[in-house]
C-alpha beads as a LAMMPS data file, in Angstrom:
LAMMPS data file: protein, C-alpha beads

330 atoms
327 bonds

1 atom types
1 bond types

-500.0 500.0 xlo xhi
-500.0 500.0 ylo yhi
-500.0 500.0 zlo zhi

Masses

1 110.0

Atoms # bond

1 1 1 239.463 138.559 36.925
2 1 1 239.772 141.754 37.843
3 1 1 237.729 144.555 35.878
4 1 1 240.164 145.621 33.225
5 1 1 240.887 141.904 32.374
6 1 1 236.425 141.711 32.069
7 1 1 236.932 144.892 29.837
8 1 1 239.815 143.823 27.874
9 1 1 238.152 140.122 27.346
10 1 1 235.065 141.892 26.368
11 1 1 236.238 144.496 24.190
12 1 1 238.461 141.491 22.553
13 1 1 235.332 139.790 21.877
14 1 1 232.876 142.481 20.645
15 1 1 235.938 143.096 18.348
16 1 1 235.686 139.722 17.293
17 1 1 231.891 140.018 16.933
18 1 1 231.657 142.792 15.175
19 1 1 234.791 142.461 12.420
20 1 1 234.579 138.781 12.993
21 1 1 238.756 138.265 12.200
22 1 1 241.888 137.562 13.988
23 1 1 243.949 137.295 14.151
24 1 1 240.663 129.741 20.298
25 1 1 240.015 110.931 28.348
26 1 1 239.744 108.795 30.942
27 1 1 237.015 106.935 29.125
28 1 1 236.264 107.097 24.998
29 1 1 234.077 109.803 23.829
30 1 1 231.395 108.363 21.330
31 1 1 229.615 110.459 18.822
32 1 1 226.577 109.390 17.532
33 1 1 226.650 112.056 14.388
34 1 1 229.686 111.292 12.071
35 1 1 229.788 114.833 10.112
36 1 1 231.904 113.748 7.076
37 1 1 228.948 115.628 4.902
38 1 1 229.616 119.189 5.076
39 1 1 226.610 119.595 3.796
40 1 1 224.926 118.022 6.507
41 1 1 226.140 119.664 9.035
42 1 1 222.957 120.628 10.635
43 1 1 221.070 117.324 9.861
44 1 1 220.429 116.857 13.623
45 1 1 221.387 118.017 16.987
46 1 1 224.261 115.624 17.898
47 1 1 224.403 113.801 21.029
48 1 1 227.712 112.131 22.855
49 1 1 228.238 109.825 25.526
50 1 1 231.275 110.477 27.852
51 1 1 231.477 108.451 31.588
52 1 1 227.947 107.151 31.111
53 1 1 226.309 110.272 30.634
54 1 1 224.695 111.826 27.368
55 1 1 225.316 115.356 26.524
56 1 1 223.767 117.337 23.777
57 1 1 224.354 120.398 21.801
58 1 1 223.321 123.559 23.249
59 1 1 219.667 124.401 21.623
60 1 1 220.246 128.179 20.497
61 1 1 224.247 127.676 19.948
62 1 1 225.987 128.989 17.112
63 1 1 229.874 128.592 16.202
64 1 1 231.827 130.850 13.871
65 1 1 235.104 130.218 13.041
66 1 1 237.517 132.678 13.128
67 1 1 241.165 132.653 11.097
68 1 1 243.779 133.814 9.339
69 1 1 245.446 131.823 6.366
70 1 1 249.040 132.773 4.889
71 1 1 248.079 133.208 1.215
72 1 1 248.279 136.274 -0.710
73 1 1 246.101 138.220 -2.884
74 1 1 242.508 138.845 -3.264
75 1 1 240.427 136.163 -1.319
76 1 1 238.294 136.158 -4.509
77 1 1 240.878 134.473 -6.562
78 1 1 239.987 130.961 -6.956
79 1 1 242.644 128.783 -7.397
80 1 1 243.591 126.794 -10.760
81 1 1 241.971 123.276 -10.956
82 1 1 245.189 121.804 -10.843
83 1 1 246.521 123.314 -7.514
84 1 1 243.947 122.124 -4.800
85 1 1 246.511 121.299 -2.360
86 1 1 247.847 124.749 -1.885
87 1 1 245.127 126.943 -0.237
88 1 1 247.181 128.426 2.534
89 1 1 247.606 127.425 5.954
90 1 1 245.941 128.478 8.814
91 1 1 248.043 130.510 10.804
92 1 1 245.330 131.736 13.447
93 1 1 242.167 129.864 14.696
94 1 1 239.624 130.683 17.271
95 1 1 236.208 129.617 17.611
96 1 1 233.411 131.668 19.081
97 1 1 230.492 130.284 20.852
98 1 1 227.804 131.633 21.127
99 1 1 224.937 130.970 23.384
100 1 1 221.394 132.732 22.797
101 1 1 219.788 130.989 25.743
102 1 1 222.681 131.904 28.049
103 1 1 223.165 135.180 26.734
104 1 1 227.041 134.318 26.738
105 1 1 230.059 134.379 24.095
106 1 1 233.053 132.209 24.444
107 1 1 236.058 132.307 22.462
108 1 1 238.260 128.641 22.221
109 1 1 241.526 129.215 20.961
110 1 1 243.200 126.542 18.838
111 1 1 246.756 125.997 18.078
112 1 1 247.726 126.059 15.022
113 1 1 249.574 122.944 15.409
114 1 1 247.476 120.831 16.981
115 1 1 247.396 117.448 15.451
116 1 1 244.237 116.274 14.271
117 1 1 242.303 114.148 11.386
118 1 1 242.107 116.429 8.303
119 1 1 240.842 115.424 4.929
120 1 1 243.619 115.244 2.041
121 1 1 242.690 115.983 -1.512
122 1 1 244.544 115.278 -4.766
123 1 1 245.791 117.822 -7.026
124 1 1 242.520 117.267 -9.132
125 1 1 240.313 118.204 -5.814
126 1 1 238.805 114.755 -5.211
127 1 1 238.824 113.472 -1.776
128 1 1 241.882 111.020 -1.013
129 1 1 241.004 109.971 2.130
130 1 1 242.835 111.745 5.503
131 1 1 245.599 111.810 7.790
132 1 1 246.822 113.017 11.863
133 1 1 248.394 116.469 10.721
134 1 1 248.580 119.974 11.711
135 1 1 245.015 121.450 12.234
136 1 1 246.788 124.370 9.888
137 1 1 246.816 122.031 7.183
138 1 1 243.334 121.536 6.738
139 1 1 242.616 124.739 5.008
140 1 1 245.677 124.503 2.552
141 1 1 243.565 121.510 0.321
142 1 1 240.575 122.641 -1.559
143 1 1 240.141 126.153 -3.752
144 1 1 241.655 128.624 -0.941
145 1 1 238.537 129.757 -0.786
146 1 1 235.128 128.480 0.642
147 1 1 236.140 124.836 -0.169
148 1 1 239.260 125.487 1.962
149 1 1 237.244 127.095 4.622
150 1 1 234.669 124.139 4.926
151 1 1 237.707 121.765 5.004
152 1 1 239.154 123.691 7.689
153 1 1 235.669 123.356 9.651
154 1 1 235.578 119.899 8.977
155 1 1 238.902 119.642 10.730
156 1 1 237.649 121.401 13.819
157 1 1 234.655 119.772 14.074
158 1 1 236.336 116.542 14.496
159 1 1 239.047 117.673 17.001
160 1 1 236.111 119.132 19.024
161 1 1 234.385 115.833 18.823
162 1 1 231.824 116.374 16.119
163 1 1 230.666 119.762 17.425
164 1 1 229.059 121.574 14.216
165 1 1 230.784 124.513 13.108
166 1 1 228.056 126.807 11.620
167 1 1 229.829 129.995 10.032
168 1 1 233.185 130.799 9.211
169 1 1 235.287 134.420 8.543
170 1 1 238.616 134.121 7.455
171 1 1 241.074 136.724 6.242
172 1 1 244.695 135.992 3.825
173 1 1 247.681 137.753 5.152
174 1 1 247.622 140.673 3.229
175 1 1 244.763 141.561 4.920
176 1 1 246.665 142.128 8.388
177 1 1 248.140 145.316 6.884
178 1 1 245.144 147.036 5.377
179 1 1 243.299 146.261 8.503
180 1 1 245.992 147.601 10.620
181 1 1 246.310 150.711 8.276
182 1 1 242.683 151.205 7.691
183 1 1 243.002 151.671 11.889
184 1 1 245.963 154.177 11.817
185 1 1 248.404 152.250 12.941
186 1 1 248.593 149.591 16.252
187 1 1 250.937 150.843 18.504
188 1 1 252.820 147.917 20.784
189 1 1 255.748 147.473 22.829
190 1 1 258.193 144.528 21.751
191 1 1 259.339 142.358 24.190
192 1 1 261.272 139.911 21.323
193 1 1 263.276 141.333 18.669
194 1 1 262.331 141.343 15.099
195 1 1 265.085 142.951 13.540
196 1 1 265.845 139.649 11.178
197 1 1 262.769 141.201 9.373
198 1 1 262.425 145.168 9.856
199 1 1 265.594 146.612 11.395
200 1 1 263.224 149.155 13.190
201 1 1 261.489 146.176 15.084
202 1 1 264.170 145.837 18.002
203 1 1 263.047 144.267 21.501
204 1 1 261.834 146.788 24.105
205 1 1 261.402 149.486 21.627
206 1 1 257.565 150.806 21.515
207 1 1 256.561 152.017 18.316
208 1 1 252.973 152.064 16.437
209 1 1 253.428 149.495 13.479
210 1 1 252.469 150.463 10.114
211 1 1 252.201 147.979 6.941
212 1 1 254.211 145.305 6.643
213 1 1 255.310 145.703 9.917
214 1 1 251.807 144.321 11.663
215 1 1 252.180 141.167 9.693
216 1 1 255.383 140.553 10.803
217 1 1 254.540 140.798 14.677
218 1 1 251.728 139.025 14.611
219 1 1 252.646 136.122 12.205
220 1 1 256.917 135.173 12.339
221 1 1 258.036 132.857 14.991
222 1 1 261.226 131.764 13.443
223 1 1 264.159 134.227 14.514
224 1 1 262.096 135.563 17.472
225 1 1 262.079 134.693 21.059
226 1 1 261.894 131.167 21.599
227 1 1 260.200 130.971 17.881
228 1 1 257.301 128.742 19.811
229 1 1 253.731 129.109 17.907
230 1 1 252.732 129.591 21.931
231 1 1 254.727 133.079 22.084
232 1 1 253.150 133.987 18.920
233 1 1 249.684 133.403 20.548
234 1 1 250.491 135.809 23.049
235 1 1 251.315 138.681 20.683
236 1 1 248.137 137.976 18.763
237 1 1 246.783 138.374 22.358
238 1 1 248.040 141.976 22.962
239 1 1 247.599 143.163 19.310
240 1 1 243.938 142.328 19.640
241 1 1 243.653 143.823 22.655
242 1 1 245.569 147.330 21.356
243 1 1 243.308 146.949 17.864
244 1 1 240.129 146.775 20.436
245 1 1 241.119 149.957 21.785
246 1 1 242.127 151.885 18.637
247 1 1 238.417 150.128 17.197
248 1 1 236.601 151.322 20.405
249 1 1 237.812 154.937 19.972
250 1 1 237.252 154.952 16.335
251 1 1 233.574 153.802 16.570
252 1 1 233.015 156.664 19.280
253 1 1 234.163 159.126 16.646
254 1 1 231.666 157.717 14.048
255 1 1 229.018 155.177 14.423
256 1 1 229.953 154.275 10.366
257 1 1 233.425 153.019 11.171
258 1 1 232.701 149.390 11.306
259 1 1 231.184 149.294 8.067
260 1 1 233.717 151.318 6.341
261 1 1 236.396 148.746 7.935
262 1 1 234.279 146.196 6.312
263 1 1 234.633 147.647 2.887
264 1 1 238.098 147.658 3.045
265 1 1 238.736 144.370 4.188
266 1 1 236.030 142.484 1.829
267 1 1 238.703 141.758 -0.685
268 1 1 240.797 139.819 1.616
269 1 1 237.917 137.803 3.260
270 1 1 236.317 134.588 2.553
271 1 1 232.822 133.991 4.907
272 1 1 229.338 132.230 4.728
273 1 1 228.064 135.076 6.119
274 1 1 226.340 138.070 4.761
275 1 1 227.141 141.789 5.551
276 1 1 223.911 142.785 7.412
277 1 1 224.138 139.283 9.487
278 1 1 227.975 140.407 10.743
279 1 1 226.227 143.282 11.936
280 1 1 223.378 142.140 13.543
281 1 1 225.223 139.902 15.323
282 1 1 227.760 142.492 16.749
283 1 1 224.459 144.613 17.928
284 1 1 222.590 141.135 19.575
285 1 1 226.121 139.991 21.333
286 1 1 226.337 143.940 23.130
287 1 1 224.297 142.689 25.914
288 1 1 225.860 139.122 26.426
289 1 1 228.178 138.188 28.885
290 1 1 231.861 137.489 27.464
291 1 1 233.712 134.867 28.999
292 1 1 238.076 135.083 28.830
293 1 1 239.151 132.723 26.161
294 1 1 239.820 129.393 26.655
295 1 1 242.355 127.184 25.613
296 1 1 243.447 123.939 25.313
297 1 1 246.113 122.585 27.433
298 1 1 248.622 120.016 25.813
299 1 1 252.194 119.506 24.694
300 1 1 254.082 121.102 21.919
301 1 1 256.943 118.580 20.518
302 1 1 259.167 118.601 17.765
303 1 1 257.689 116.221 14.610
304 1 1 260.049 113.796 12.641
305 1 1 259.733 116.386 9.699
306 1 1 261.220 118.901 12.290
307 1 1 257.835 121.006 12.885
308 1 1 255.998 121.555 15.363
309 1 1 252.972 119.289 16.673
310 1 1 250.433 120.245 19.597
311 1 1 249.062 117.587 21.058
312 1 1 246.059 118.049 23.172
313 1 1 245.427 116.689 26.243
314 1 1 242.815 114.568 25.466
315 1 1 240.937 114.597 28.724
316 1 1 240.717 118.030 28.800
317 1 1 239.678 118.564 25.756
318 1 1 236.711 116.217 25.754
319 1 1 235.903 118.184 29.057
320 1 1 236.142 121.816 27.513
321 1 1 234.294 121.167 24.234
322 1 1 231.496 119.328 26.613
323 1 1 231.515 122.421 28.776
324 1 1 231.441 124.896 26.054
325 1 1 229.043 123.336 23.803
326 1 1 226.919 120.693 25.183
327 1 1 224.202 120.386 28.061
328 1 1 223.770 116.800 30.046
329 1 1 220.513 114.799 29.078
330 1 1 218.607 114.464 32.373

Bonds

1 1 1 2
2 1 2 3
3 1 3 4
4 1 4 5
5 1 5 6
6 1 6 7
7 1 7 8
8 1 8 9
9 1 9 10
10 1 10 11
11 1 11 12
12 1 12 13
13 1 13 14
14 1 14 15
15 1 15 16
16 1 16 17
17 1 17 18
18 1 18 19
19 1 19 20
20 1 20 21
21 1 21 22
22 1 22 23
23 1 25 26
24 1 26 27
25 1 27 28
26 1 28 29
27 1 29 30
28 1 30 31
29 1 31 32
30 1 32 33
31 1 33 34
32 1 34 35
33 1 35 36
34 1 36 37
35 1 37 38
36 1 38 39
37 1 39 40
38 1 40 41
39 1 41 42
40 1 42 43
41 1 43 44
42 1 44 45
43 1 45 46
44 1 46 47
45 1 47 48
46 1 48 49
47 1 49 50
48 1 50 51
49 1 51 52
50 1 52 53
51 1 53 54
52 1 54 55
53 1 55 56
54 1 56 57
55 1 57 58
56 1 58 59
57 1 59 60
58 1 60 61
59 1 61 62
60 1 62 63
61 1 63 64
62 1 64 65
63 1 65 66
64 1 66 67
65 1 67 68
66 1 68 69
67 1 69 70
68 1 70 71
69 1 71 72
70 1 72 73
71 1 73 74
72 1 74 75
73 1 75 76
74 1 76 77
75 1 77 78
76 1 78 79
77 1 79 80
78 1 80 81
79 1 81 82
80 1 82 83
81 1 83 84
82 1 84 85
83 1 85 86
84 1 86 87
85 1 87 88
86 1 88 89
87 1 89 90
88 1 90 91
89 1 91 92
90 1 92 93
91 1 93 94
92 1 94 95
93 1 95 96
94 1 96 97
95 1 97 98
96 1 98 99
97 1 99 100
98 1 100 101
99 1 101 102
100 1 102 103
101 1 103 104
102 1 104 105
103 1 105 106
104 1 106 107
105 1 107 108
106 1 108 109
107 1 109 110
108 1 110 111
109 1 111 112
110 1 112 113
111 1 113 114
112 1 114 115
113 1 115 116
114 1 116 117
115 1 117 118
116 1 118 119
117 1 119 120
118 1 120 121
119 1 121 122
120 1 122 123
121 1 123 124
122 1 124 125
123 1 125 126
124 1 126 127
125 1 127 128
126 1 128 129
127 1 129 130
128 1 130 131
129 1 131 132
130 1 132 133
131 1 133 134
132 1 134 135
133 1 135 136
134 1 136 137
135 1 137 138
136 1 138 139
137 1 139 140
138 1 140 141
139 1 141 142
140 1 142 143
141 1 143 144
142 1 144 145
143 1 145 146
144 1 146 147
145 1 147 148
146 1 148 149
147 1 149 150
148 1 150 151
149 1 151 152
150 1 152 153
151 1 153 154
152 1 154 155
153 1 155 156
154 1 156 157
155 1 157 158
156 1 158 159
157 1 159 160
158 1 160 161
159 1 161 162
160 1 162 163
161 1 163 164
162 1 164 165
163 1 165 166
164 1 166 167
165 1 167 168
166 1 168 169
167 1 169 170
168 1 170 171
169 1 171 172
170 1 172 173
171 1 173 174
172 1 174 175
173 1 175 176
174 1 176 177
175 1 177 178
176 1 178 179
177 1 179 180
178 1 180 181
179 1 181 182
180 1 182 183
181 1 183 184
182 1 184 185
183 1 185 186
184 1 186 187
185 1 187 188
186 1 188 189
187 1 189 190
188 1 190 191
189 1 191 192
190 1 192 193
191 1 193 194
192 1 194 195
193 1 195 196
194 1 196 197
195 1 197 198
196 1 198 199
197 1 199 200
198 1 200 201
199 1 201 202
200 1 202 203
201 1 203 204
202 1 204 205
203 1 205 206
204 1 206 207
205 1 207 208
206 1 208 209
207 1 209 210
208 1 210 211
209 1 211 212
210 1 212 213
211 1 213 214
212 1 214 215
213 1 215 216
214 1 216 217
215 1 217 218
216 1 218 219
217 1 219 220
218 1 220 221
219 1 221 222
220 1 222 223
221 1 223 224
222 1 224 225
223 1 225 226
224 1 226 227
225 1 227 228
226 1 228 229
227 1 229 230
228 1 230 231
229 1 231 232
230 1 232 233
231 1 233 234
232 1 234 235
233 1 235 236
234 1 236 237
235 1 237 238
236 1 238 239
237 1 239 240
238 1 240 241
239 1 241 242
240 1 242 243
241 1 243 244
242 1 244 245
243 1 245 246
244 1 246 247
245 1 247 248
246 1 248 249
247 1 249 250
248 1 250 251
249 1 251 252
250 1 252 253
251 1 253 254
252 1 254 255
253 1 255 256
254 1 256 257
255 1 257 258
256 1 258 259
257 1 259 260
258 1 260 261
259 1 261 262
260 1 262 263
261 1 263 264
262 1 264 265
263 1 265 266
264 1 266 267
265 1 267 268
266 1 268 269
267 1 269 270
268 1 270 271
269 1 271 272
270 1 272 273
271 1 273 274
272 1 274 275
273 1 275 276
274 1 276 277
275 1 277 278
276 1 278 279
277 1 279 280
278 1 280 281
279 1 281 282
280 1 282 283
281 1 283 284
282 1 284 285
283 1 285 286
284 1 286 287
285 1 287 288
286 1 288 289
287 1 289 290
288 1 290 291
289 1 291 292
290 1 292 293
291 1 293 294
292 1 294 295
293 1 295 296
294 1 296 297
295 1 297 298
296 1 298 299
297 1 299 300
298 1 300 301
299 1 301 302
300 1 302 303
301 1 303 304
302 1 304 305
303 1 305 306
304 1 306 307
305 1 307 308
306 1 308 309
307 1 309 310
308 1 310 311
309 1 311 312
310 1 312 313
311 1 313 314
312 1 314 315
313 1 315 316
314 1 316 317
315 1 317 318
316 1 318 319
317 1 319 320
318 1 320 321
319 1 321 322
320 1 322 323
321 1 323 324
322 1 324 325
323 1 325 326
324 1 326 327
325 1 327 328
326 1 328 329
327 1 329 330
């Protein structure tokens, strides 16, 4: 990787760490720990066995799930008790693996259409079972707030062979425009045509995104290019890179900018991390080595319901999980 790419990757993860946002087998793998109880995810260090080799979770590892969900309004608005199936889908998911022993940060990008086991609730909020579905739907159950985030964290954990998810930071869609405008707008060059949503957003045009335009750019895929989620993920990467440049510039102007930005975003986010912990963690990892985002390979297919389904390559998924989160037991 050349130096500009390395700096871009490092800046991306510094942004994610500071703001924790944005919007990640030939032989079977057996997990000793089944994380069905969301309150028991710290109970003991999970161990895995793969091809006769035993692995354990890296001892000084912290995992933080970042997600953007497609519901609107204040994140503090809990759904009515009869609506435990309307929490909003997760359009963007990325898991940060922060290894204090190795002093590294590894972002794992997760396709929203990834097929995996999710927990299903009935309209009274009671668990009615599990089903295999797009991982984005895991957040749609629950209260639209903490419970939905826990269900989504549980789904990501199951996808990654039971790897515990320590924390989450989740933003709803209204936060995209607020975040973008708090930065004074973000300049991008449009490779696709978005005129179905905004006549000003035509292919080849360079413009500073303001308000709703930022949400259109990072979220919309229907009637845009090849309409795939993979293309949308690429746009999100571009947007985050541009945001990083703006954020770095603003921080140099005034050290209080990040804190002010968090003030703006509080109403749009749900997290189990305190403000102090967010800032302390961001400060800690400034000296860490940051790896480029890891993408899980697989195949996208059109499902029977007409929606896209992403099937992760199980062999690669297992190897990536072991490499990022585990160490072999000698």
